[in-house]
Rosetta silent file (secondary structure, phi, psi, omega in degrees, C-alpha in Angstrom):
SEQUENCE: MGEASASQAEQGSGAAARHLRAPSPHSGFVHGAALVSSPGEAVAVAAAYVEEGLRSGDLSVLACAPETVTAIRRALGVRSREVEEDARVCLVGARAPDAMAVIRQRVEQATTTGSGRLRVLAEPLFGSDPRRWREIRRYEAAANTLVDGAPVTCLCLYDREHLPAEALETARHTHPELWTDGVRVGNPEYRDQTAVLRDLGAVCEPLEAAEPVLVLDGAPALAVLRGELRRVLGAVVPDGDQRADLFLGVSEVAANAFRHGRRPISARVWADGSSVVCAITDSGTGFSNPLAGFVPAHGDDLAAGGMGLWLARKLWDSVDLVAGPQGLTVRLATGLVHSGEGRGAA
SCORE:     score description
SCORE:     0.000 S_00000001
   1 L     0.000  -14.449 -175.013    3.886 -116.498  -19.562 S_00000001
   2 L   -62.412  -29.719 -178.685    0.590 -116.806  -21.424 S_00000001
   3 L   -90.545    1.413 -178.749   -0.874 -113.657  -19.838 S_00000001
   4 L   -77.044 -177.218  178.686    2.232 -111.618  -20.501 S_00000001
   5 L  -109.312  176.794 -175.218    2.716 -109.223  -23.372 S_00000001
   6 L   -62.991  -17.407 -173.805    4.852 -109.414  -26.466 S_00000001
   7 L  -124.557   19.468 -175.957    7.723 -107.629  -24.806 S_00000001
   8 H   -59.073  -33.061 -179.658    7.681 -108.820  -21.230 S_00000001
   9 H   -61.973  -17.094 -177.956   11.146 -110.326  -21.634 S_00000001
  10 H  -104.593   13.425  177.471   12.402 -106.794  -22.155 S_00000001
  11 L   -65.941  -14.415  177.847   10.890 -105.258  -19.041 S_00000001
  12 L   -71.859    0.927 -176.198   14.398 -105.385  -17.641 S_00000001
  13 H   -57.795  -39.518  179.583   15.315 -102.362  -19.739 S_00000001
  14 H   -64.602  -42.219  178.689   14.911 -100.023  -16.808 S_00000001
  15 H   -67.139  -39.608 -179.624   17.120 -102.213  -14.646 S_00000001
  16 H   -63.315  -27.126 -178.581   19.647 -102.651  -17.414 S_00000001
  17 H   -64.730  -14.291 -179.524   19.921  -98.873  -17.660 S_00000001
  18 H   -63.392  -14.585  177.803   21.708  -98.877  -14.329 S_00000001
  19 H   -67.294  -12.242  174.224   24.886  -99.623  -16.256 S_00000001
  20 H   -76.351  -22.402 -173.563   24.914  -95.892  -17.061 S_00000001
  21 L   -77.766  150.282  179.529   25.315  -95.042  -13.419 S_00000001
  22 L  -148.341  144.169  177.877   28.702  -94.578  -11.867 S_00000001
  23 L   -58.940  135.999 -178.894   29.936  -93.699   -8.369 S_00000001
  24 L  -156.804  141.781  175.734   30.583  -89.987   -8.144 S_00000001
  25 L   -72.678  -10.776 -178.650   30.976  -87.431   -5.383 S_00000001
  26 L   -88.863  173.352  174.405   28.734  -85.153   -7.430 S_00000001
  27 L   -68.144  168.695 -179.825   24.974  -85.236   -7.739 S_00000001
  28 L   -78.319 -141.903 -174.628   23.446  -87.557  -10.310 S_00000001
  29 L   -66.416  125.257  174.715   21.766  -86.619  -13.545 S_00000001
  30 E  -113.538  118.603 -172.655   21.008  -82.905  -13.844 S_00000001
  31 E  -126.771  108.158 -177.529   18.677  -82.207  -16.771 S_00000001
  32 E  -125.655  160.966  175.486   17.726  -78.627  -17.528 S_00000001
  33 E  -125.146  137.558  173.849   16.242  -76.596  -20.339 S_00000001
  34 E  -112.665  114.921  177.361   17.071  -73.009  -21.260 S_00000001
  35 E   -91.231  108.009 -174.156   14.306  -71.294  -23.219 S_00000001
  36 E  -108.860  158.552 -174.387   16.119  -68.572  -25.143 S_00000001
  37 L  -114.141    1.287  178.623   14.736  -65.842  -27.377 S_00000001
  38 L  -160.305  157.482  176.321   17.655  -65.101  -29.723 S_00000001
  39 H   -58.602  -36.863  178.799   20.835  -66.681  -31.098 S_00000001
  40 H   -62.835  -42.519  177.937   22.853  -64.204  -29.058 S_00000001
  41 H   -65.419  -40.012  179.742   21.151  -65.245  -25.846 S_00000001
  42 H   -59.893  -45.737 -178.461   21.611  -68.906  -26.731 S_00000001
  43 H   -66.467  -40.977  179.937   25.358  -68.465  -27.255 S_00000001
  44 H   -62.833  -45.315  178.858   25.760  -66.434  -24.054 S_00000001
  45 H   -63.392  -45.594 -177.432   23.911  -69.044  -21.984 S_00000001
  46 H   -64.119  -45.148 -177.800   25.795  -71.902  -23.639 S_00000001
  47 H   -63.420  -42.198  178.878   29.228  -70.331  -23.266 S_00000001
  48 H   -63.915  -39.731  179.730   28.681  -69.577  -19.579 S_00000001
  49 H   -65.492  -45.271 -179.735   27.437  -73.115  -18.996 S_00000001
  50 H   -67.689  -40.951  178.181   30.400  -74.715  -20.792 S_00000001
  51 H   -60.062  -39.317  176.874   32.911  -72.419  -19.057 S_00000001
  52 H   -59.172  -43.159  179.297   31.488  -73.492  -15.699 S_00000001
  53 H   -66.019  -39.448  179.132   32.088  -77.106  -16.678 S_00000001
  54 H   -64.722  -39.622  177.800   35.628  -76.424  -17.829 S_00000001
  55 H   -64.121  -32.123 -178.232   36.435  -74.741  -14.527 S_00000001
  56 H   -83.924   -9.604 -177.828   35.077  -77.788  -12.704 S_00000001
  57 L    84.866   20.093  178.379   37.082  -80.234  -14.818 S_00000001
  58 L   -74.378  153.696  166.418   34.041  -81.775  -16.526 S_00000001
  59 E   -77.820  111.003 -174.268   34.230  -83.519  -19.877 S_00000001
  60 E  -102.371  128.420 -175.604   32.311  -80.944  -21.932 S_00000001
  61 E  -129.634  131.613  175.360   30.539  -82.027  -25.129 S_00000001
  62 E   -96.926  127.374  176.254   28.572  -79.924  -27.615 S_00000001
  63 E  -124.922   77.310 -169.600   25.621  -81.647  -29.286 S_00000001
  64 L  -139.925  172.306  172.417   24.312  -78.808  -31.429 S_00000001
  65 L   -63.152  149.210 -177.197   23.782  -77.577  -34.960 S_00000001
  66 H   -53.853  -40.746 -178.437   27.086  -76.719  -36.708 S_00000001
  67 H   -67.565  -32.097  176.573   26.377  -72.974  -36.693 S_00000001
  68 H   -69.696  -42.024  177.884   25.671  -73.076  -32.953 S_00000001
  69 H   -59.477  -45.732 -179.507   28.898  -74.971  -32.314 S_00000001
  70 H   -59.440  -44.512 -178.691   30.872  -72.399  -34.313 S_00000001
  71 H   -66.784  -38.902  179.344   29.347  -69.495  -32.386 S_00000001
  72 H   -67.315  -42.341  179.139   29.970  -71.147  -29.008 S_00000001
  73 H   -62.951  -38.834  178.143   33.580  -71.928  -29.882 S_00000001
  74 H   -62.465  -41.343  179.914   34.105  -68.354  -30.962 S_00000001
  75 H   -68.553  -32.571 -179.109   32.730  -67.138  -27.623 S_00000001
  76 H   -76.482  -24.617 -178.998   34.915  -69.551  -25.649 S_00000001
  77 H    68.119 -135.840 -172.978   38.083  -68.479  -27.422 S_00000001
  78 H   -63.682  -27.104 -178.182   41.203  -70.476  -26.676 S_00000001
  79 H   -72.572  -10.774 -179.095   39.383  -72.729  -24.201 S_00000001
  80 H   -63.354  -22.355 -179.838   37.219  -74.098  -27.002 S_00000001
  81 H   -67.104  -16.885  178.954   39.986  -76.580  -27.816 S_00000001
  82 H   -86.429   -4.626 -174.367   39.081  -78.381  -24.570 S_00000001
  83 L  -102.884  136.109  179.234   35.501  -78.946  -25.716 S_00000001
  84 E  -101.803  168.656  179.874   34.405  -81.968  -27.761 S_00000001
  85 E  -127.842  142.338  174.295   31.494  -82.390  -30.196 S_00000001
  86 L  -163.314   89.812 -176.251   29.066  -85.254  -30.658 S_00000001
  87 H   -68.855  -13.621  178.379   25.757  -84.411  -32.317 S_00000001
  88 H   -60.375  -27.448 -179.723   24.581  -88.011  -31.959 S_00000001
  89 H   -60.689  -29.650  177.548   23.626  -87.148  -28.391 S_00000001
  90 H  -107.771   34.503  170.142   20.792  -84.995  -29.776 S_00000001
  91 L    66.056   32.918  171.423   19.694  -87.599  -32.364 S_00000001
  92 L   -97.308  114.124 -176.441   21.610  -86.303  -35.357 S_00000001
  93 L    70.887   18.138 -177.717   22.548  -89.357  -37.409 S_00000001
  94 L  -152.870  148.744  170.591   21.424  -91.564  -34.524 S_00000001
  95 L  -100.254  173.507 -169.619   18.270  -92.981  -33.014 S_00000001
  96 H   -55.136  -44.310  179.126   17.590  -93.099  -29.286 S_00000001
  97 H   -61.982  -35.506  177.612   19.335  -96.439  -28.477 S_00000001
  98 H   -66.829  -41.738  179.321   22.462  -95.224  -30.310 S_00000001
  99 H   -63.871  -39.407  177.441   22.356  -91.918  -28.437 S_00000001
 100 H   -62.898  -38.253  177.797   22.037  -93.754  -25.120 S_00000001
 101 H   -65.691  -38.538  177.639   25.096  -95.825  -26.030 S_00000001
 102 H   -63.493  -43.200  178.783   27.025  -92.644  -26.841 S_00000001
 103 H   -59.264  -43.365  179.614   26.096  -91.160  -23.460 S_00000001
 104 H   -60.888  -45.143  179.270   27.327  -94.290  -21.777 S_00000001
 105 H   -60.969  -40.129 -179.479   30.641  -94.138  -23.658 S_00000001
 106 H   -69.881  -34.251  175.183   31.049  -90.475  -22.758 S_00000001
 107 H   -62.008  -42.263  178.347   30.310  -91.187  -19.091 S_00000001
 108 H   -65.708  -39.770  177.337   33.104  -93.760  -19.138 S_00000001
 109 H   -62.612  -36.492 -177.440   35.397  -91.281  -20.870 S_00000001
 110 H   -65.527  -20.119  178.774   34.587  -88.674  -18.216 S_00000001
 111 L   -63.889  -15.873  179.430   36.075  -90.892  -15.523 S_00000001
 112 L   -93.660   -0.914 -179.547   39.472  -89.798  -16.853 S_00000001
 113 L   -90.451  174.758 -178.282   38.717  -86.068  -16.407 S_00000001
 114 L   -59.756  -41.951 -176.031   39.339  -83.921  -13.378 S_00000001
 115 L   -96.486  -20.048 -174.311   35.794  -84.108  -12.023 S_00000001
 116 L    77.003   13.032 -175.281   34.662  -87.440  -13.453 S_00000001
 117 L  -115.514  142.334  175.307   31.532  -85.722  -14.692 S_00000001
 118 E   -95.891  132.428  177.413   30.060  -85.413  -18.195 S_00000001
 119 E  -123.010  121.460 -176.972   28.611  -82.037  -19.192 S_00000001
 120 E  -116.443  132.527  169.239   26.494  -81.862  -22.372 S_00000001
 121 E  -107.619  110.883 -173.272   25.193  -78.782  -24.142 S_00000001
 122 E  -113.676  145.307  175.152   22.402  -80.062  -26.394 S_00000001
 123 L  -128.278   93.500  179.534   20.309  -78.350  -29.017 S_00000001
 124 L   -57.918  128.152 -177.210   17.368  -80.564  -30.026 S_00000001
 125 L  -104.605   99.648 -170.312   16.869  -80.176  -33.770 S_00000001
 126 L   -78.811  -36.616 -176.431   13.136  -80.586  -34.361 S_00000001
 127 L    65.559 -152.858 -174.768   12.830  -79.879  -38.067 S_00000001
 128 L  -115.091    1.955 -175.402    9.356  -79.992  -39.606 S_00000001
 129 L   -94.860  114.236  179.577    8.317  -83.633  -39.110 S_00000001
 130 H   -57.197  -27.698  176.709    5.847  -84.171  -36.223 S_00000001
 131 H   -63.408  -41.162  177.189    7.083  -87.756  -35.926 S_00000001
 132 H   -66.265  -37.657  177.026   10.539  -86.411  -35.089 S_00000001
 133 H   -56.789  -43.224 -179.698    9.010  -84.000  -32.579 S_00000001
 134 H   -66.288  -38.587 -178.615    7.485  -86.989  -30.782 S_00000001
 135 H   -68.242  -35.977  176.239   10.746  -88.929  -30.848 S_00000001
 136 H   -64.268  -42.885  177.987   12.661  -86.032  -29.322 S_00000001
 137 H   -63.099  -41.495  179.097   10.070  -85.806  -26.548 S_00000001
 138 H   -60.104  -44.606 -179.285   10.266  -89.575  -26.046 S_00000001
 139 H   -65.648  -44.774  178.908   14.070  -89.406  -25.810 S_00000001
 140 H   -60.885  -42.453 -179.215   14.064  -86.432  -23.444 S_00000001
 141 H   -68.838  -44.998 -178.753   11.549  -88.177  -21.181 S_00000001
 142 H   -62.267  -36.029 -177.807   13.296  -91.560  -21.253 S_00000001
 143 H   -60.434  -30.777 -178.279   16.640  -89.998  -20.389 S_00000001
 144 H   -62.461  -28.823  175.710   15.308  -88.834  -17.028 S_00000001
 145 H   -94.007  -44.681 -172.445   15.036  -92.456  -15.953 S_00000001
 146 H   -70.907  -26.972  179.417   17.747  -94.128  -18.023 S_00000001
 147 L  -103.494   -0.028 -178.540   20.491  -91.670  -17.067 S_00000001
 148 L   -55.559  129.850  179.342   19.246  -91.177  -13.505 S_00000001
 149 L    92.763  -16.246  179.959   22.105  -91.468  -11.039 S_00000001
 150 L   -79.891  150.395  179.667   24.862  -91.024  -13.637 S_00000001
 151 L   -76.825   72.709 -175.085   27.353  -88.139  -13.227 S_00000001
 152 E  -132.011  132.529  168.587   25.877  -86.151  -16.114 S_00000001
 153 E  -115.983  127.795 -179.034   24.780  -82.545  -16.431 S_00000001
 154 E  -131.076  126.692  173.803   22.803  -81.722  -19.556 S_00000001
 155 E  -115.066  124.617 -178.391   21.448  -78.349  -20.621 S_00000001
 156 E  -106.276  126.912  179.355   19.100  -78.321  -23.632 S_00000001
 157 E   -88.098  127.051  176.726   18.661  -75.112  -25.638 S_00000001
 158 E  -125.442  124.504 -179.173   15.128  -74.365  -26.853 S_00000001
 159 E   -85.769  102.447 -174.310   14.422  -71.351  -29.069 S_00000001
 160 L   -74.009  -10.782 -179.903   11.108  -70.019  -27.776 S_00000001
 161 L   -86.882  -25.578 -171.692   10.781  -67.578  -30.664 S_00000001
 162 L  -123.810  -20.366 -178.555   10.909  -70.079  -33.513 S_00000001
 163 L   -75.912  149.377  177.019   10.156  -73.596  -32.280 S_00000001
 164 L   -64.935  159.193 -177.336    6.597  -74.951  -32.563 S_00000001
 165 H   -57.250  -36.101 -179.697    4.434  -74.982  -29.453 S_00000001
 166 H   -63.548  -35.689  178.599    4.772  -78.782  -29.200 S_00000001
 167 H   -68.113  -42.782  179.272    8.557  -78.456  -28.993 S_00000001
 168 H   -67.102  -32.032  174.440    8.348  -75.870  -26.219 S_00000001
 169 H   -63.953  -37.501  175.597    5.910  -78.118  -24.399 S_00000001
 170 H   -58.925  -44.287  179.146    8.573  -80.827  -24.566 S_00000001
 171 H   -58.862  -43.553 -174.879   11.022  -78.478  -22.859 S_00000001
 172 H   -77.060  -29.823 -174.163    8.583  -77.725  -20.061 S_00000001
 173 H   -92.315  -15.269 -173.631    7.288  -81.253  -19.540 S_00000001
 174 H  -120.744    7.472  179.968   10.536  -83.260  -19.654 S_00000001
 175 L  -120.482  117.008 -179.372   13.119  -81.131  -17.836 S_00000001
 176 L   -62.712  -22.341 -178.328   13.156  -81.105  -14.036 S_00000001
 177 E  -127.474  147.144  169.083   15.002  -77.775  -14.079 S_00000001
 178 E  -113.378  141.240 -177.863   14.748  -74.531  -16.013 S_00000001
 179 E  -110.452  120.264 -178.957   17.807  -72.332  -16.379 S_00000001
 180 E  -132.224  123.522  179.485   17.219  -68.580  -16.347 S_00000001
 181 L    51.347   38.956  177.349   19.990  -65.962  -16.255 S_00000001
 182 L    78.986    3.531 -178.122   22.439  -68.627  -15.113 S_00000001
 183 E  -108.251  132.095  177.701   20.214  -69.673  -12.201 S_00000001
 184 E   -89.991  127.563  177.855   18.795  -73.196  -11.899 S_00000001
 185 E  -131.102  151.880  176.201   15.216  -73.370  -10.663 S_00000001
 186 E   -65.235  145.981 -176.658   12.782  -76.232  -10.279 S_00000001
 187 L   -97.879  110.723 -178.256   10.319  -76.604  -13.136 S_00000001
 188 L   -69.501  -14.864 -179.353    6.684  -76.539  -11.923 S_00000001
 189 L   -95.304    1.267  179.097    5.458  -77.926  -15.263 S_00000001
 190 L   -63.145  130.896 -174.895    7.629  -81.055  -15.108 S_00000001
 191 L  -105.805  166.447  169.060    5.385  -84.106  -15.509 S_00000001
 192 L   -60.642  123.206 -170.579    5.519  -87.729  -14.520 S_00000001
 193 H   -74.330  -27.319  174.089    7.737  -89.109  -17.275 S_00000001
 194 H   -64.508  -39.356  177.447    5.990  -92.462  -17.546 S_00000001
 195 H   -64.852  -39.470  177.172    2.791  -90.564  -18.274 S_00000001
 196 H   -59.091  -46.400 -178.587    4.594  -88.507  -20.931 S_00000001
 197 H   -65.205  -40.229  179.753    5.807  -91.687  -22.627 S_00000001
 198 H   -69.528  -35.198  176.471    2.397  -93.338  -22.514 S_00000001
 199 H   -61.346  -36.359  179.233    0.732  -90.244  -23.931 S_00000001
 200 H   -63.071  -38.013  179.787    3.058  -90.459  -26.921 S_00000001
 201 H   -67.371  -22.042 -178.749    1.880  -93.984  -27.630 S_00000001
 202 L   -80.232   -8.939 -178.961   -1.721  -92.781  -27.731 S_00000001
 203 L   -84.253  119.007 -179.487   -1.007  -90.519  -30.724 S_00000001
 204 L   -75.477  148.176  169.636   -2.031  -92.263  -33.940 S_00000001
 205 L   -74.083  136.916  179.679    0.069  -92.108  -37.070 S_00000001
 206 H   -52.720  -34.495 -178.766   -1.863  -90.238  -39.817 S_00000001
 207 H   -61.887  -23.764 -177.110   -1.443  -93.242  -42.125 S_00000001
 208 H   -65.840  -14.392  177.115   -3.568  -95.358  -39.801 S_00000001
 209 H   -80.377  -11.900 -178.532   -6.644  -93.546  -41.109 S_00000001
 210 L   -90.714  175.493  177.255   -6.014  -95.016  -44.572 S_00000001
 211 L   -74.447  127.242  179.243   -6.708  -98.510  -45.866 S_00000001
 212 L   -68.376  151.560  176.226   -3.958 -100.904  -44.719 S_00000001
 213 L   -90.312  -10.568  173.387   -1.903 -102.757  -47.293 S_00000001
 214 E  -141.715  130.317  171.665   -1.749 -105.783  -44.997 S_00000001
 215 E  -130.359  117.644  179.322   -4.389 -107.140  -42.649 S_00000001
 216 E  -136.067  111.994  178.493   -3.568 -110.385  -40.879 S_00000001
 217 L  -109.461  141.689  177.406   -5.664 -111.555  -37.931 S_00000001
 218 L    60.678   50.067  179.396   -4.993 -114.659  -35.918 S_00000001
 219 L   -56.125  125.292 -174.144   -1.607 -115.438  -37.433 S_00000001
 220 L   -73.759  -23.043 -177.189   -1.243 -119.228  -37.076 S_00000001
 221 L  -160.205  156.876  179.392    2.550 -119.230  -36.702 S_00000001
 222 H   -59.449  -40.563 -178.531    5.534 -116.900  -36.541 S_00000001
 223 H   -60.823  -36.923  178.712    6.769 -118.121  -39.938 S_00000001
 224 H   -67.253  -45.624  179.980    3.464 -117.123  -41.533 S_00000001
 225 H   -62.638  -46.331  178.939    3.537 -113.663  -39.961 S_00000001
 226 H   -61.599  -40.241  179.791    7.146 -113.097  -40.950 S_00000001
 227 H   -61.696  -42.788  178.994    6.429 -114.261  -44.479 S_00000001
 228 H   -66.992  -39.670  178.190    3.564 -111.786  -44.886 S_00000001
 229 H   -65.412  -41.808  177.848    5.640 -108.956  -43.443 S_00000001
 230 H   -61.510  -42.696 -178.598    8.519 -109.763  -45.778 S_00000001
 231 H   -63.034  -48.112 -175.037    6.167 -109.814  -48.742 S_00000001
 232 H   -72.402  -36.617  176.429    4.484 -106.500  -48.012 S_00000001
 233 H   -65.859  -34.780  176.045    7.696 -104.671  -47.120 S_00000001
 234 H   -61.971  -28.660 -178.309    9.165 -105.946  -50.370 S_00000001
 235 H   -85.606  -26.167 -171.102    6.293 -104.274  -52.191 S_00000001
 236 H  -114.392  -11.666 -178.559    6.301 -100.886  -50.413 S_00000001
 237 L  -108.069  109.080 -172.422    9.939 -100.200  -49.389 S_00000001
 238 L   -74.242  -31.348 -176.011   12.010  -99.267  -52.469 S_00000001
 239 L   -85.264  125.118 -175.226   15.496  -99.214  -50.914 S_00000001
 240 H   -63.384  -43.115  179.981   16.928 -102.689  -50.441 S_00000001
 241 H   -64.723  -44.464  178.690   19.112 -101.893  -47.447 S_00000001
 242 H   -64.308  -39.660  179.591   16.301 -100.109  -45.650 S_00000001
 243 H   -58.717  -42.181  178.936   13.927 -102.934  -46.491 S_00000001
 244 H   -65.184  -41.613  179.045   16.282 -105.434  -44.843 S_00000001
 245 H   -63.469  -47.149 -177.931   16.626 -103.234  -41.742 S_00000001
 246 H   -63.788  -39.378  178.959   12.896 -102.700  -41.378 S_00000001
 247 H   -65.434  -41.104  178.787   12.166 -106.380  -41.779 S_00000001
 248 H   -59.671  -45.463 -179.169   14.749 -107.285  -39.139 S_00000001
 249 H   -63.684  -48.527 -177.565   13.203 -104.850  -36.664 S_00000001
 250 H   -72.553  -29.157  176.887    9.591 -105.870  -37.206 S_00000001
 251 H   -63.443  -38.281  177.254   10.541 -109.545  -37.370 S_00000001
 252 H   -66.024  -39.733  177.660   11.965 -109.277  -33.841 S_00000001
 253 H   -64.518  -41.927  177.044    8.758 -107.654  -32.628 S_00000001
 254 H   -61.133  -40.552  178.635    6.743 -110.457  -34.244 S_00000001
 255 H   -63.214  -40.283  176.741    8.938 -113.036  -32.514 S_00000001
 256 H   -58.744  -41.676 -178.154    8.305 -111.326  -29.179 S_00000001
 257 H   -59.763  -42.573  179.763    4.575 -111.562  -29.772 S_00000001
 258 H   -77.324  -34.229 -174.242    4.750 -115.326  -30.240 S_00000001
 259 H   -79.563  -39.303 -171.588    7.413 -115.958  -27.617 S_00000001
 260 H  -120.592  -10.681 -176.836    6.138 -113.793  -24.773 S_00000001
 261 L   -95.095 -163.340 -178.529    2.639 -112.665  -25.724 S_00000001
 262 L  -129.400  136.880  178.483   -0.751 -114.276  -25.907 S_00000001
 263 L   -76.580  156.880    3.375   -2.660 -115.323  -28.998 S_00000001
 264 L   -75.798  155.112 -179.463   -4.426 -114.293  -31.147 S_00000001
 265 L  -119.459  133.850 -177.056   -1.755 -112.167  -32.786 S_00000001
 266 E  -129.390  165.274  179.371   -2.530 -109.731  -35.571 S_00000001
 267 E  -143.682  145.605  173.210   -0.680 -107.376  -37.877 S_00000001
 268 E  -135.933  141.342  174.695   -1.499 -104.271  -39.894 S_00000001
 269 E  -132.725  135.432  174.799    0.735 -102.395  -42.350 S_00000001
 270 E  -123.448  147.782  178.235    0.067  -99.014  -43.961 S_00000001
 271 E  -155.349  149.343  179.551    2.194  -97.295  -46.614 S_00000001
 272 L  -140.038   16.573 -179.519    1.887  -94.273  -48.886 S_00000001
 273 L    93.043  -19.812  177.032    5.188  -93.994  -50.754 S_00000001
 274 L  -118.827  -22.131  179.730    6.815  -91.722  -48.178 S_00000001
 275 E  -143.579  160.142  171.742    6.242  -93.645  -44.923 S_00000001
 276 E  -135.417  139.316  178.964    5.414  -97.104  -43.699 S_00000001
 277 E  -127.381  134.018  179.877    3.648  -97.984  -40.451 S_00000001
 278 E  -131.674  132.946  178.697    3.419 -101.486  -39.006 S_00000001
 279 E  -124.204  125.486  176.063    1.421 -102.596  -35.959 S_00000001
 280 E  -113.287  124.737 -176.624    1.831 -105.984  -34.271 S_00000001
 281 E  -123.224  130.838  169.554   -0.782 -106.775  -31.624 S_00000001
 282 E  -119.439  169.790 -171.122   -0.936 -109.631  -29.140 S_00000001
 283 L   -97.147    9.156  177.185   -3.599 -110.249  -26.503 S_00000001
 284 L   -74.931  149.859 -177.530   -1.386 -110.178  -23.411 S_00000001
 285 L  -126.137   15.469 -174.997   -2.050 -107.509  -20.800 S_00000001
 286 L   -95.933    5.903 -174.887    0.884 -107.922  -18.418 S_00000001
 287 L  -109.829  134.355 -178.491    3.305 -105.444  -19.978 S_00000001
 288 L  -149.873   29.416 -176.157    3.440 -101.770  -19.030 S_00000001
 289 L  -107.434   98.970 -178.874    7.017 -100.533  -19.434 S_00000001
 290 L   -72.686   -4.863  178.731    7.290  -97.746  -22.045 S_00000001
 291 L   -88.209   -7.005 -176.480   11.063  -97.598  -21.487 S_00000001
 292 L   -59.801  135.216  173.233   11.682 -101.034  -22.970 S_00000001
 293 L    97.007   -6.546  177.459   14.122 -101.077  -25.860 S_00000001
 294 L   -75.678  -27.428  172.198   16.101  -97.916  -25.222 S_00000001
 295 L  -135.197  157.204  176.769   18.972 -100.080  -23.965 S_00000001
 296 L   -56.402  138.232 -173.299   19.519 -103.850  -24.327 S_00000001
 297 L   -60.014  -29.042 -177.222   17.375 -105.591  -21.728 S_00000001
 298 L  -115.755   30.412  176.250   20.344 -107.483  -20.263 S_00000001
 299 L    68.641 -139.860 -174.408   23.017 -104.829  -20.566 S_00000001
 300 L   -69.916  -19.555 -175.244   26.229 -105.642  -22.378 S_00000001
 301 L   -83.125   82.967 -178.745   25.479 -109.350  -22.676 S_00000001
 302 H   -66.269  -21.615  179.200   23.687 -109.308  -26.028 S_00000001
 303 H   -69.121  -15.443 -178.290   23.835 -113.108  -26.105 S_00000001
 304 H   -78.666   -4.629  178.525   21.329 -113.134  -23.230 S_00000001
 305 L    86.944 -162.071  179.298   18.548 -112.024  -25.576 S_00000001
 306 L    71.711   29.111 -174.865   15.950 -109.377  -24.907 S_00000001
 307 L  -106.161    1.349 -172.242   17.040 -107.292  -27.905 S_00000001
 308 H   -58.443  -54.651 -179.744   13.860 -107.241  -29.959 S_00000001
 309 H   -69.546  -31.089  176.998   12.560 -103.797  -29.052 S_00000001
 310 H   -62.589  -46.067  177.067   16.104 -102.441  -28.864 S_00000001
 311 H   -64.279  -40.675  179.687   16.708 -103.495  -32.471 S_00000001
 312 H   -60.753  -43.466  179.247   13.326 -102.127  -33.503 S_00000001
 313 H   -67.053  -29.212  178.817   14.127  -98.727  -31.983 S_00000001
 314 H   -75.278  -26.954 -169.518   17.509  -98.741  -33.736 S_00000001
 315 H  -107.389  -18.542  177.295   16.056  -99.588  -37.136 S_00000001
 316 L  -113.361  151.056 -179.614   12.722  -97.718  -37.258 S_00000001
 317 L   -64.531  -35.746 -172.861   12.219  -93.971  -36.779 S_00000001
 318 E  -143.870  135.983  176.074    9.495  -94.419  -34.190 S_00000001
 319 E  -133.690  119.303  178.079    8.347  -97.252  -31.931 S_00000001
 320 E  -110.119  138.568  171.919    5.230  -96.917  -29.761 S_00000001
 321 E  -108.380  112.092 -174.698    4.092  -99.395  -27.122 S_00000001
 322 E  -113.444  101.084 -178.271    0.333  -99.064  -26.804 S_00000001
 323 E   -95.423  138.469  179.007   -1.026 -101.115  -23.912 S_00000001
 324 E  -151.135  176.852 -177.102   -4.749 -101.561  -23.421 S_00000001
 325 L   -64.204  -20.637 -179.600   -7.303 -103.927  -21.915 S_00000001
 326 L   -92.548   -7.448 -179.396   -7.375 -105.978  -25.130 S_00000001
 327 E   141.680 -166.557 -177.734   -3.608 -106.430  -25.352 S_00000001
 328 E  -115.443  132.290  172.096   -0.390 -104.753  -26.449 S_00000001
 329 E  -112.453  128.381  170.105    0.285 -103.136  -29.808 S_00000001
 330 E  -102.494  114.591 -177.500    3.815 -102.369  -30.907 S_00000001
 331 E  -108.346  123.435 -179.357    3.570  -99.720  -33.621 S_00000001
 332 E  -114.104  138.443  179.731    6.606  -99.022  -35.789 S_00000001
 333 E  -143.428  147.167  178.309    6.822  -96.131  -38.238 S_00000001
 334 E  -159.313  152.970  171.643    9.514  -94.718  -40.472 S_00000001
 335 E   -79.253  145.641 -176.560   10.077  -92.461  -43.436 S_00000001
 336 L   -88.315  140.926  177.425   11.034  -94.252  -46.639 S_00000001
 337 L   -90.046  136.100  175.153   14.391  -93.817  -48.316 S_00000001
 338 L  -117.463  169.026 -174.750   14.465  -93.269  -52.070 S_00000001
 339 L   -51.007  129.819  177.841   17.359  -93.422  -54.487 S_00000001
 340 L    89.730   -7.105 -179.874   20.138  -90.995  -53.588 S_00000001
 341 L   -95.024  154.557  175.785   18.901  -90.363  -50.042 S_00000001
 342 L   -83.899  164.735  179.759   20.760  -91.232  -46.859 S_00000001
 343 L  -111.079  163.736  174.500   19.378  -93.600  -44.240 S_00000001
 344 L    97.784 -178.821 -177.290   18.948  -93.302  -40.507 S_00000001
 345 L   -66.125  154.700 -178.071   17.859  -90.578  -38.132 S_00000001
 346 L   -71.716    0.000    0.000   18.014  -86.977  -39.191 S_00000001
């Protein structure tokens, strides 16, 4: 185990994701993007897509902005009462592990429908934060593997007139199919999804260019590392509940470094009053799974362990696994909550 990385125990995440799969006479995961140029086109495409699912007996779920949901329901008319809503699927009020759990629950619910298939109409809500743009791309890419084989059809709406170029690149690089005028076609710009995920890890957080508020090299013991992390988070994270969550997540990553990685182990923390970034590095080079942590490594049996990265992804806005010849860095980043603000994903 000495040559492994800090998260090798969680390499089973890809295998654990098979719990999403279910026997079905239909094809497996169908993941498409519709690049639309107006709200009217978006509603027309969405309504036709949902109506197709209703005719087939699919469990149809809208994961969109409220105004989009209202417009789609209006277009569907009386049949809209058969359609459910769950914005968590597109990371509203949820981070990626929570969204994956929702998909799993909805897949199980779909077994009681006529077709046994889940149909999702999703509208990724990018906002203005580049960190969120990266997390949406990470989630879209991870879903292609984690939901592979499950009886799920998902169409993601992308507004090509108003979304930033990076968002439209996400649509083209993470969706095997493009939907045009109701016709599904293969996407020639679809990339290897492992490469997409690794590219995301190579993007530095802007805060990393500043002076860190914690530098700890060669941590002698897990208790020392945890103590330093607790101290610095206590100084830079104003909200007590968020501070406890962030410490729990990074503490699990630190434990992974000592339990499964190779020494020396180091830590860096940066903060600027609006965000905090923490990097834990061990010297192991045997880990290369960027999908780790999106689902519990051992499925439903949480007592079996392997939850460190899963908890980190649930509690921090962004988690990057950056593997290199010198070792593995787990980089965690999140926006800070101040008095009167809500917590969790946008």
